[in-house]
C-alpha positions, 0 to 999 in steps of 0.5 A: 304110162303102161308100155306094151312090148311085142316081139317079132320074127324079122323073117315072118313079120306079124302084120297085125303087130306092125299095124298096131305099132303104126297106128300109135305113130299115126296117133302121135305116140312113141314106139321103140323099134329095132334097126341094124345099127341100134334100136330107135325111139320113133315118132311121126317126124312131121308132128311137133307134139309127137317129136316133143315126146321123144325129147321128154322120154330120153331127157334129150337136149332140144338143140340135139337134132334128130334123124328122120327115117324113111322106108323107100327112096322117095325123100323129096317131100322132106328135103329141098334138093338131092345132090348127085353125090348123095344119090350115088351114096344112096344107091350104093349104101341104102338101105344101110347104116348111113345118114345123109344131111340135106337142106330140109323142106318146110314140111319138117318142123323145126323141133325135129331139126333142132332149129336148123335148116338141115335134116338127116335122113336114112333108110334102115336095113331092117325089115321091122323098121321099114315095114313100120315106117311104110305102115305109118305112112310118114317119116319117123324121127328116131334117135337111139332108144335110151336115156340120153348119155347112156349106151345106145341099145342093141337089144330089146331088153336094154330098151325095156330097162331104159324106157318102160313106163315112158313110151307107148310101145316097144317092138322087139326083134333080133339084136342089132347087127352093126351095134353102132349108130349110123355114119353121118355125111353132110351133103350140103357142102362140097366136098361132102363131109363126115360129121359122125364116123360109123360102119360106112367108113371114110375109105368106103366113101372115097370110092364115091367122092375122093375129096370127102373128109372128116369134120374137125369138130368130130375130134375137138371138144365143142364150145358151149354155144356150138350148134351141132349139125348132127347128133353125137357132136356135142353131148356125152354119148356111149357112157356106161354106168360102170368103171372103165379100165385100160389094159395094155401090153403083156398083161392083157391076156392074163387080165382078160382070163381072170375077169 
């Protein structure tokens, strides 16, 4: 497969490039695109065959659920109910680096949710991402645009290195500002619960719901039969292909200078 690469200026988008990439999404193809967190690997979330291509390109386990991305606040076609606390979070932090878990509607296929009755939804704070979603006229399922287990990409060159020849299109923009995947909050439980920490912190969420807490599964090694409700809860993540050294104490400054 030949992968087309197009680089966009986020401040003055070339609409023709956006429409070209959106047409690929509509036809069931796969497009990598920038967001403020990390680059995403997107396909039509409502098209089972398109979603399968995401799992194949990444080598992603199919019990690892995907997050669907929206370009505006109209999420009612994809979820059964939006609780009051979720609306407050959306109003405060969307568009932004936070994903909310809802009971999914029947419109979202089970492959997208990894056979769960729930789905994560987020609105990215990136012009290219939102314009692509709106032009495709659908919600886009998009995990990070990398081979599973590798570090999530924050620049277009990393996407090209991992995915060139495996997907249809790579949309490049500026480097991701946050550089860390979105906070995930389960809004199907009361009180709400953090399933994946991120840039929107526990303290920030306590301003909306003082009883919010971090799921114990975040800090404990999952069992083999564990069914993750959110991506990042079960499988190895952010693993670089390089040796890692821990440096502490008084030698830190000199060690860093010499590297």
